[in-house]
Every structure is written in C-alpha cells, then in structure tokens.
C-alpha positions in Angstrom: -0.4 -0.1 0.1 1.5 3.3 -1.0 1.9 6.3 1.8 -0.5 8.2 0.5 -3.3 5.4 0.8 -1.7 4.4 4.0 -2.9 8.7 5.9 -6.0 8.0 4.4 -7.1 5.1 5.6 -5.4 6.4 8.8 -7.0 9.4 9.0 -9.9 8.7 7.4 -11.7 12.1 8.5 -9.4 14.6 8.2 -8.2 16.4 4.3 -4.9 16.4 3.6 -2.9 18.3 1.0 -0.4 16.7 -1.1 2.8 17.6 -3.4 1.9 15.8 -6.7 4.6 13.7 -8.2 6.4 13.5 -4.5 4.3 10.4 -2.9 8.3 9.3 -2.6 9.4 11.3 -0.8 6.6 11.5 2.3 7.8 10.3 5.4 4.2 10.8 7.7 2.4 13.2 9.4 2.5 15.7 11.8 0.0 14.4 14.4 -0.4 18.0 16.3 -1.3 20.1 12.9 -2.6 16.7 11.0 -0.2 18.1 7.4 1.6 15.9 5.4 5.7 15.4 6.0 8.5 15.0 3.2 11.8 14.7 2.6 13.1 17.7 1.5 16.1 15.5 -0.6 13.5 13.2 -1.9 11.9 16.0 -3.7 14.9 17.3 -5.0 16.0 13.1 -6.2 13.4 12.8 -8.3 13.5 16.9 -9.7 16.9 15.4 -10.9 15.5 13.1 -12.8 14.6 15.8 -15.4 16.9 19.2 -14.9 20.3 19.8 -13.1 20.9 19.5 -9.3 20.8 23.1 -8.8 18.0 23.9 -11.0 16.1 21.3 -9.2 17.1 23.0 -5.6 16.0 27.0 -7.3 12.6 24.9 -8.5 12.1 23.0 -5.4 12.6 26.3 -3.1 10.9 28.3 -5.3 8.5 26.5 -6.4 7.0 23.9 -4.0 8.5 25.4 -0.8 7.3 29.0 -1.4 4.2 27.8 -2.3 1.2 28.7 0.2 -1.8 27.0 0.2 -3.0 27.6 3.7 -3.4 25.9 6.7 -3.0 22.5 5.3 0.2 23.6 3.5 2.8 20.6 3.4 5.4 20.6 5.1 9.4 20.0 4.1 11.9 18.9 6.2 16.1 18.1 5.5 17.1 15.0 7.5 19.9 15.2 9.3 22.7 12.2 8.0 23.4 9.5 10.3 25.0 5.8 9.5 23.7 3.1 11.4 25.4 -0.3 10.9 24.0 -3.2 12.6 26.8 -6.0 12.9 26.1 -10.1 14.0 27.4 -9.9 17.3 24.6 -7.8 18.8 26.0 -4.6 18.6 24.7 -1.2 16.9 27.2 0.3 15.0 26.3 4.2 14.8 27.5 7.3 13.1 26.2 10.7 14.0 28.8 12.3 11.9 28.5 10.3 8.5 31.3 7.9 9.2 34.0 9.9 10.9 33.5 9.0 14.3 32.1 5.5 15.4 30.1 4.1 18.2 29.2 1.0 19.3 26.8 0.1 21.8 24.7 -2.9 22.5 21.3 -4.2 20.7 18.3 -2.8 22.5 20.5 -0.6 25.2 20.5 3.2 24.4 22.5 4.8 27.2 25.6 3.5 27.5 27.8 3.4 24.1 31.5 3.5 23.2 33.8 5.1 21.3 35.2 2.9 18.8 
C-alpha cells in the first residue's frame, strides 16, 4: 500500500494537501497540525531526473516550498545524516557525523555506548 493511501486510511476524517509528484518522498504526518511531511532531499532527487541538481534545488525552493496553500500546506524537512551499521555480534554501530566518529552499543541498549 502506498504512503498516501496509508495516510488516508489512518485519518479517514481528515483532509490533506499532497504535493503532486512527490509521493515517494512522503515520510509521515505531523500529528499536531495534521499535515503531510516530505523529505526535502528525496523531492530534489525526483526533480533531478528531469533537470540538473542546481535547477532542481532552485525549482524546489521557489515553486514547492515557496507555495503556501493554507493551513494544510505540507511540510518539507531536511533530514540529518546518520549512519547505522548492524553487526552480527548483537552490537549496533552508529555514526552521527557520516562516518567520522563511530560508536558501538549493545542491541537494545540506548544509554551506554563506547567510542570505537
């Protein structure tokens, strides 16, 4: 089931505004304001299929983010990069900075970690 259909099924009484052509970039719903949330980078990557990166960014910021359609206007967020590596030895390896610093913790343990 596609994300758009899942959202409509989860919130049958709500009306949502969707950004045309960006369904693959939907990452959720703002539970407080009940608006659709999109991953900005995935939207730009979709546009890059038709134009250069620079043109895609310009188009996205001017025509997509720059459009206000009322209180139900979708939200576009930029996700922070974080790398997670799962190892067979029940440890989780995480990097909050794209691989420069790596921490190891036991699977299921969220408070204790060690620098690798």
